[in-house]
N, CA, C and O of each residue as an XYZ file, in Angstrom:
388
protein
N     -18.559      4.781     52.054
C     -17.740      4.702     50.883
C     -16.319      5.120     51.277
O     -16.112      6.125     51.957
N     -15.369      4.332     50.836
C     -13.988      4.586     51.165
C     -13.280      5.127     49.923
O     -13.391      4.560     48.836
N     -12.553      6.225     50.098
C     -11.831      6.844     48.980
C     -10.354      6.881     49.327
O      -9.966      7.351     50.396
N      -9.529      6.377     48.409
C      -8.088      6.426     48.614
C      -7.536      7.653     47.901
O      -7.874      7.925     46.749
N      -6.700      8.371     48.590
C      -6.134      9.598     48.042
C      -4.614      9.497     48.079
O      -4.033      9.095     49.087
N      -3.990      9.858     46.992
C      -2.535      9.905     46.942
C      -2.115     11.342     47.213
O      -2.560     12.267     46.533
N      -1.280     11.517     48.179
C      -0.806     12.864     48.481
C       0.718     12.866     48.473
O       1.362     11.933     48.953
N       1.271     13.926     47.921
C       2.723     14.095     47.845
C       3.093     15.411     48.494
O       2.348     16.390     48.446
N       4.244     15.405     49.089
C       4.759     16.630     49.665
C       5.352     17.488     48.547
O       6.075     16.985     47.688
N       5.046     18.767     48.565
C       5.585     19.639     47.516
C       7.086     19.853     47.656
O       7.738     20.270     46.699
N       7.645     19.576     48.827
C       9.094     19.713     49.028
C       9.880     18.685     48.223
O      11.031     18.930     47.861
N       9.266     17.532     47.939
C       9.955     16.511     47.161
C      10.058     16.892     45.688
O      10.971     16.437     44.999
N       9.142     17.716     45.196
C       9.089     18.010     43.771
C       9.593     19.401     43.408
O       9.791     19.684     42.227
N       9.802     20.263     44.371
C      10.286     21.612     44.063
C      11.796     21.660     44.230
O      12.367     21.014     45.109
N      12.425     22.439     43.365
C      13.872     22.595     43.421
C      14.219     23.776     44.315
O      13.499     24.774     44.354
N      15.323     23.652     45.027
C      15.751     24.750     45.885
C      16.347     25.893     45.064
O      16.163     27.064     45.394
N      17.061     25.545     43.995
C      17.643     26.538     43.087
C      17.218     26.197     41.670
O      16.846     25.059     41.384
N      17.271     27.167     40.797
C      16.870     26.915     39.411
C      17.901     26.056     38.677
O      17.580     25.466     37.645
N      19.130     25.975     39.188
C      20.162     25.166     38.533
C      20.088     23.693     38.927
O      20.734     22.859     38.294
N      19.323     23.361     39.948
C      19.204     21.974     40.386
C      18.444     21.160     39.352
O      17.566     21.675     38.660
N      18.794     19.882     39.256
C      18.103     18.992     38.336
C      16.744     18.591     38.903
O      16.559     18.514     40.117
N      15.806     18.340     38.005
C      14.479     17.900     38.417
C      14.554     16.442     38.843
O      15.119     15.617     38.125
N      14.008     16.123     39.972
C      14.045     14.766     40.486
C      13.040     13.903     39.735
O      11.894     14.307     39.536
N      13.469     12.717     39.319
C      12.615     11.791     38.580
C      12.424     10.544     39.434
O      13.391      9.945     39.904
N      11.176     10.165     39.625
C      10.850      8.985     40.419
C      10.543      7.831     39.470
O       9.707      7.947     38.574
N      11.229      6.730     39.683
C      11.011      5.556     38.838
C      10.838      4.323     39.721
O      11.444      4.212     40.787
N      10.017      3.424     39.263
C       9.821      2.163     39.950
C      10.558      1.093     39.143
O      10.193      0.811     38.002
N      11.591      0.503     39.736
C      12.417     -0.468     39.028
C      11.980     -1.909     39.272
O      12.753     -2.836     39.032
N      10.778     -2.104     39.736
C      10.275     -3.449     39.982
C      10.039     -4.143     38.644
O       9.262     -3.659     37.822
N      10.715     -5.286     38.421
C      10.597     -5.989     37.143
C       9.226     -6.638     36.961
O       8.835     -6.933     35.832
N       8.498     -6.864     38.037
C       7.156     -7.431     37.903
C       6.190     -6.413     37.306
O       5.256     -6.790     36.598
N       6.403     -5.132     37.585
C       5.531     -4.101     37.034
C       5.940     -3.689     35.625
O       5.098     -3.309     34.811
N       7.220     -3.766     35.347
C       7.729     -3.342     34.034
C       8.313     -4.558     33.337
O       9.499     -4.854     33.479
N       7.486     -5.253     32.591
C       7.909     -6.516     31.988
C       8.874     -6.318     30.818
O       9.635     -7.231     30.497
N       8.862     -5.164     30.183
C       9.737     -4.933     29.037
C      11.014     -4.188     29.413
O      11.725     -3.707     28.531
N      11.313     -4.085     30.686
C      12.497     -3.354     31.141
C      13.776     -3.984     30.610
O      14.716     -3.277     30.247
N      13.814     -5.309     30.562
C      15.015     -5.995     30.081
C      15.254     -5.672     28.611
O      16.400     -5.478     28.203
N      14.206     -5.613     27.817
C      14.344     -5.277     26.404
C      14.795     -3.838     26.216
O      15.617     -3.556     25.345
N      14.270     -2.929     27.021
C      14.645     -1.519     26.919
C      16.103     -1.334     27.302
O      16.824     -0.564     26.667
N      16.536     -2.037     28.340
C      17.926     -1.927     28.774
C      18.887     -2.500     27.749
O      20.072     -2.167     27.778
N      18.421     -3.348     26.848
C      19.260     -3.864     25.768
C      19.256     -2.915     24.575
O      20.296     -2.712     23.948
N      18.113     -2.336     24.254
C      17.972     -1.504     23.059
C      18.682     -0.156     23.220
O      19.289      0.329     22.265
N      18.620      0.448     24.386
C      19.246      1.768     24.579
C      20.753      1.753     24.330
O      21.239      2.591     23.570
N      21.517      0.834     24.939
C      22.956      0.815     24.627
C      23.250      0.426     23.184
O      24.232      0.887     22.603
N      22.407     -0.415     22.607
C      22.601     -0.810     21.215
C      22.448      0.388     20.281
O      23.239      0.554     19.353
N      21.437      1.223     20.521
C      21.254      2.434     19.715
C      22.405      3.410     19.922
O      22.815      4.090     18.981
N      22.929      3.486     21.133
C      24.055      4.370     21.398
C      25.293      3.930     20.629
O      26.015      4.767     20.089
N      25.541      2.639     20.575
C      26.694      2.125     19.834
C      26.515      2.377     18.339
O      27.474      2.729     17.651
N      25.312      2.202     17.841
C      25.056      2.464     16.420
C      25.295      3.925     16.076
O      25.893      4.231     15.045
N      24.827      4.835     16.937
C      25.039      6.257     16.687
C      26.513      6.623     16.771
O      26.991      7.448     15.992
N      27.240      6.018     17.708
C      28.674      6.288     17.812
C      29.405      5.843     16.554
O      30.297      6.544     16.077
N      29.042      4.692     16.014
C      29.679      4.227     14.780
C      29.298      5.094     13.584
O      30.114      5.325     12.693
N      28.058      5.569     13.570
C      27.602      6.372     12.441
C      28.302      7.731     12.405
O      28.638      8.223     11.327
N      28.525      8.344     13.576
C      29.134      9.665     13.614
C      30.650      9.623     13.781
O      31.273     10.680     13.882
N      31.258      8.460     13.815
C      32.703      8.348     14.002
C      33.408      8.269     12.649
O      34.098      7.290     12.368
N      33.244      9.262     11.837
C      33.916      9.306     10.549
C      35.238     10.047     10.706
O      35.337     10.971     11.512
N      36.250      9.652      9.945
C      37.529     10.356     10.083
C      37.456     11.765      9.504
O      36.696     12.031      8.573
N      38.257     12.657     10.070
C      38.324     14.030      9.589
C      39.136     14.047      8.303
O      40.303     13.657      8.304
N      38.533     14.492      7.206
C      39.200     14.461      5.901
C      39.993     15.734      5.668
O      41.165     15.661      5.298
N      39.405     16.868      5.869
C      40.120     18.120      5.638
C      39.226     19.308      5.882
O      38.000     19.189      5.877
N      39.836     20.448      6.093
C      39.091     21.682      6.330
C      39.202     22.568      5.101
O      40.257     22.648      4.472
N      38.115     23.223      4.768
C      38.111     24.149      3.641
C      38.360     25.555      4.170
O      37.420     26.309      4.419
N      39.630     25.901      4.340
C      40.004     27.229      4.816
C      40.026     28.203      3.641
O      40.278     27.809      2.502
N      39.765     29.455      3.922
C      39.853     30.457      2.874
C      38.798     31.525      2.975
O      39.046     32.660      2.567
N      37.622     31.214      3.505
C      36.586     32.227      3.657
C      36.908     33.125      4.845
O      37.368     32.652      5.884
N      36.665     34.413      4.687
C      36.910     35.365      5.763
C      35.722     35.401      6.718
O      35.898     35.484      7.934
N      34.511     35.338      6.163
C      33.295     35.428      6.971
C      32.611     34.071      7.019
O      33.167     33.083      6.539
N      31.434     34.007      7.581
C      30.675     32.774      7.772
C      30.205     32.220      6.437
O      29.725     32.967      5.584
N      30.342     30.899      6.254
C      29.838     30.229      5.052
C      28.332     30.095      5.193
O      27.842     29.515      6.162
N      27.590     30.635      4.219
C      26.127     30.641      4.316
C      25.473     29.579      3.444
O      24.353     29.161      3.737
N      26.142     29.126      2.371
C      25.525     28.111      1.521
C      26.598     27.279      0.842
O      27.723     27.729      0.624
N      26.215     26.044      0.514
C      27.090     25.135     -0.225
C      26.252     24.410     -1.256
O      25.078     24.120     -1.026
N      26.866     24.118     -2.403
C      26.161     23.393     -3.463
C      27.155     22.530     -4.205
O      28.329     22.881     -4.317
N      26.689     21.394     -4.716
C      27.575     20.531     -5.487
C      27.413     20.818     -6.971
O      26.364     21.279     -7.421
N      28.443     20.544     -7.702
C      28.427     20.715     -9.147
C      27.645     19.549     -9.756
O      27.990     18.395     -9.499
N      26.607     19.809    -10.553
C      25.820     18.692    -11.088
C      26.565     17.889    -12.149
O      26.184     16.755    -12.439
N      27.616     18.455    -12.731
C      28.341     17.753    -13.792
C      29.456     16.892    -13.213
O      29.599     15.727    -13.584
N      30.249     17.466    -12.300
C      31.351     16.727    -11.697
C      31.104     16.594    -10.196
O      30.846     17.586     -9.515
N      31.184     15.375     -9.686
C      30.875     15.125     -8.287
C      31.979     15.570     -7.340
O      31.742     15.686     -6.138
N      33.175     15.820     -7.849
C      34.277     16.166     -6.965
C      34.364     17.657     -6.683
O      35.245     18.076     -5.932
N      33.494     18.468     -7.248
C      33.549     19.910     -7.059
C      32.371     20.392     -6.204
O      31.231     19.961     -6.381
N      32.683     21.297     -5.275
C      31.666     21.897     -4.409
C      31.846     23.405     -4.430
O      32.966     23.910     -4.353
N      30.734     24.117     -4.534
C      30.740     25.574     -4.447
C      30.324     25.979     -3.038
O      29.436     25.371     -2.440
N      30.983     27.025     -2.512
C      30.584     27.552     -1.216
C      30.544     29.070     -1.296
O      31.396     29.699     -1.922
N      29.546     29.638     -0.653
C      29.396     31.092     -0.627
C      29.380     31.594      0.800
O      28.734     31.011      1.670
N      30.096     32.680      1.031
C      30.163     33.218      2.391
C      29.437     34.550      2.458
O      29.021     35.105      1.441
N      29.295     35.051      3.683
C      28.551     36.288      3.915
C      29.290     37.534      3.428
O      28.691     38.605      3.326
N      30.581     37.409      3.128
C      31.314     38.559      2.614
C      31.209     38.681      1.098
O      31.872     39.535      0.510
N      30.398     37.855      0.453
C      30.184     37.932     -0.986
C      31.152     37.093     -1.794
O      31.184     37.212     -3.019
N      31.930     36.261     -1.157
C      32.934     35.437     -1.823
C      32.333     34.083     -2.171
O      31.720     33.442     -1.317
N      32.500     33.639     -3.420
C      32.065     32.311     -3.861
C      33.313     31.542     -4.255
O      34.123     32.026     -5.045
N      33.467     30.349     -3.710
C      34.661     29.555     -3.994
C      34.273     28.204     -4.559
O      33.239     27.636     -4.210
N      35.127     27.699     -5.443
C      34.977     26.376     -6.019
C      36.039     25.482     -5.377
O      37.232     25.776     -5.454
N      35.605     24.397     -4.748
C      36.507     23.486     -4.067
C      36.620     22.184     -4.853
O      35.617     21.618     -5.288
N      37.857     21.718     -5.028
C      38.108     20.439     -5.678
C      38.357     19.414     -4.572
O      39.421     19.424     -3.953
N      37.403     18.542     -4.320
C      37.504     17.603     -3.205
C      38.474     16.461     -3.477
O      38.943     15.815     -2.540
N      38.774     16.209     -4.717
C      39.716     15.132     -5.034
C      41.107     15.532     -4.593
O      42.054     14.766     -4.768
């Protein structure tokens, strides 16, 4: 009976320092990975979508709290007003318009 054994050297998988990146082995043969072309199209497409989603213009900063803002709430009656409370006990009403 013949048994095939895969053996790897531990030097290839261990890092010399803790700051070194972990080595990743990949097989880029397109015959083995038939969906590689689709994955290579979807990854950049998702990146562009995320960039567009998070690329909103900076509207303004709500300066005035001395300490860290711990909570925010909107006014249920008027949509342009927001309440914010900070850790120093200060509650402020902001007019977003």
